[in-house]
Each structure stands twice: as C-alpha cells, then as structure tokens.
C-alpha positions in Angstrom: 102.8 67.1 36.8 106.1 67.6 38.6 106.9 70.7 40.6 109.2 73.6 39.7 112.2 73.3 42.1 115.2 75.3 42.5 118.3 74.0 44.1 121.1 76.5 45.0 124.6 75.5 43.9 126.4 78.6 44.9 125.0 81.7 46.5 125.5 85.3 45.1 129.0 86.5 45.3 130.2 89.6 47.3 128.8 92.9 46.2 132.3 94.2 45.3 132.9 91.3 43.0 129.8 89.0 42.5 131.6 86.6 40.2 134.6 86.2 42.5 134.0 82.5 42.9 133.6 81.7 39.2 136.4 80.1 37.2 138.4 82.7 35.1 137.0 81.2 31.9 133.4 81.7 33.0 134.0 85.2 34.1 135.6 85.9 30.8 132.6 84.5 28.9 130.2 86.6 31.0 132.3 89.9 30.2 132.1 89.0 26.4 128.5 88.2 26.2 126.7 90.0 28.9 125.0 92.5 26.4 123.9 89.9 23.8 120.2 89.7 23.2 120.3 86.2 22.0 117.8 84.7 24.4 117.8 81.5 22.5 119.5 79.4 19.7 117.5 80.8 16.8 115.1 83.7 16.4 112.4 82.0 14.4 109.9 85.0 14.0 110.0 88.7 14.6 107.3 91.4 13.8 106.6 94.9 15.4 105.1 93.1 18.4 107.0 90.1 19.3 110.1 88.1 18.9 109.7 84.3 19.0 112.9 82.2 20.0 113.6 78.4 20.1 116.2 77.1 22.5 117.4 73.5 22.2 120.0 72.2 24.5 121.1 68.5 24.6 122.4 67.1 27.8 125.6 69.1 28.6 124.5 71.9 26.2 125.3 75.5 26.9 123.6 78.8 26.0 125.9 81.6 26.7 125.2 84.7 28.7 122.6 86.9 27.4 120.6 89.9 28.6 116.8 90.1 29.1 115.4 93.7 28.9 111.9 93.0 27.6 108.7 91.5 29.1 108.6 88.0 27.9 107.5 84.4 28.6 108.9 81.0 27.9 107.3 77.5 27.9 108.9 74.2 27.8 107.2 71.2 26.4 110.0 68.8 28.1 111.1 68.1 31.6 114.6 68.7 32.5 117.3 70.4 34.7 118.8 73.7 33.7 121.7 75.2 35.6 121.6 79.0 35.6 124.6 81.3 36.0 123.4 84.8 37.1 125.0 88.2 37.0 124.9 88.2 40.9 127.2 85.2 41.0 124.4 82.7 41.9 124.4 79.3 40.3 121.2 77.3 40.6 119.7 74.3 39.2 116.1 74.6 38.0 114.1 71.4 37.6 111.4 72.1 34.9 108.3 70.0 34.1 106.7 69.5 30.8 104.3 72.3 30.1 105.8 74.8 32.4 105.4 78.4 31.5 106.9 81.5 33.3 106.2 85.2 32.6 108.6 88.0 33.4 108.2 91.8 33.4 111.0 94.4 33.2 110.5 98.0 34.3 112.3 100.9 32.7 116.2 100.3 33.2 115.7 96.7 34.5 117.5 93.7 33.2 119.1 90.6 34.0 121.9 88.5 32.6 122.3 84.8 32.8 123.6 81.7 31.0 122.0 78.1 30.7 123.5 74.7 30.9 121.6 71.5 30.5 122.7 69.3 33.4 120.0 66.9 33.2 119.6 63.7 31.2 116.9 64.8 28.7 116.9 67.6 25.9 116.0 71.0 27.1 113.5 72.8 24.7 112.1 76.3 25.3 110.0 78.6 23.4 110.5 82.2 24.4 108.3 85.2 23.4 109.6 88.8 24.0 107.1 91.6 23.7 108.3 94.5 21.7 105.0 96.5 21.4 104.9 97.8 25.0 108.6 97.7 25.8 109.9 100.0 28.6 113.4 99.4 27.4 114.9 99.5 23.9 115.1 96.0 22.4 118.7 94.6 21.9 119.6 94.5 18.4 119.9 91.0 17.3 122.7 89.9 14.8 121.5 88.1 11.5 123.3 84.9 12.8 120.7 84.2 15.3 117.9 84.5 12.7 116.3 81.3 11.2 117.6 80.6 7.7 115.4 78.7 5.2 116.8 75.4 4.2 117.8 75.8 0.5 116.6 72.4 -0.4 113.1 73.3 0.6 113.0 76.7 -1.1 113.8 75.3 -4.6 
C-alpha cells in the first residue's frame, strides 16, 4: 500500500481575495459552480438515508467546482493523482492509493468547495456516499442530468 501524500502547488490566497492568483477562467468557473451539489459525475442511487455517487476522471479529466455540506465518505479502488482547487485558493496534488477511504463530517453551516483534476497517468475512480439521514445542513438539490439513466437497450 502506498501512502496518502499531499503536495502543495499554491498556498491559500490572501483573505481579501483568496482566488487572486488563479487564472480568470478558473475564477469564473468557481463563481459559476460553487453552489453545485454534484460531487461526482453521476448520482447512481438515492434514498432517504444516502446518496451514492460515482466519479470517473481519465488522465487530464476535470470535475468542476462543487460544494460539500453533508457528512460523507469516499473510497477509490485505483491509485492516482488528483489536483484539488479549493475555495481558499489552495491548489494541492493528492496522491491516492488503491483502497484509500476518507471520512468527512460537516457541522451546522459548515461546507467546503473544490474542483478536481486528474493530473496523473491513471484513471481516477471514486465512489462517494453522502449521508442524508443525520444531516445538520439541508442537502443541495441535484438536477436530473446528474442522475443515472438506464440504458434503453437494456430495458427493452
């Protein structure tokens, strides 16, 4: 098993303008998507208790900015390097190992916003489970275009 490693690419920006050192296009994307609840590519299951997301990023792939407000965990079956862009302006490369799993909790009013870019040479795959049944924050509404759609060829 490899170790989880974080390499800082850029420190947080100044408090008065945390994203000051980002390119204008990246700042605009943050502004446009910072309230999105799309924490993966596709929402594959949802009940009164949980949401289950899949995230697949090929090398160079990008998941735009999204907001985490619920307690959740993710796990990855593959090793890889994910570059994270965070609301405080930090940019970090996170080296993941196969089987890595991380848990996160959010208190009332807590959240964080980030985007993910695959800067490694392998596909990044994550499964994220958000907990709805003990949420201290209201869940973000998820548009239908995030939801898994059955393959019509398989439902005939």
